C-alpha positions as CSV (number, residue, x, y, z in Angstrom):
1,X,-0.3,-0.1,0.4
2,X,1.5,3.6,-1.1
3,X,-0.7,5.2,1.7
4,X,0.7,3.2,4.5
5,X,2.2,6.2,6.3
6,X,-0.6,8.2,6.0
7,X,-2.7,5.4,7.3
8,X,-1.0,5.4,10.4
9,X,-0.5,8.7,11.1
10,X,-4.6,9.6,10.2
11,X,-5.2,5.9,12.5
12,X,-3.5,7.4,15.3
13,X,-5.2,10.7,15.2
14,X,-8.6,9.6,14.8
15,X,-8.0,7.2,17.3
16,X,-7.6,10.0,19.6
17,X,-9.9,11.8,18.6
18,X,-12.5,8.7,19.4
């Protein structure tokens, strides 16, 4: 997956927001 780094960054932010 090319969006591997972006996914990790977005996932971390989403986890904190939830």
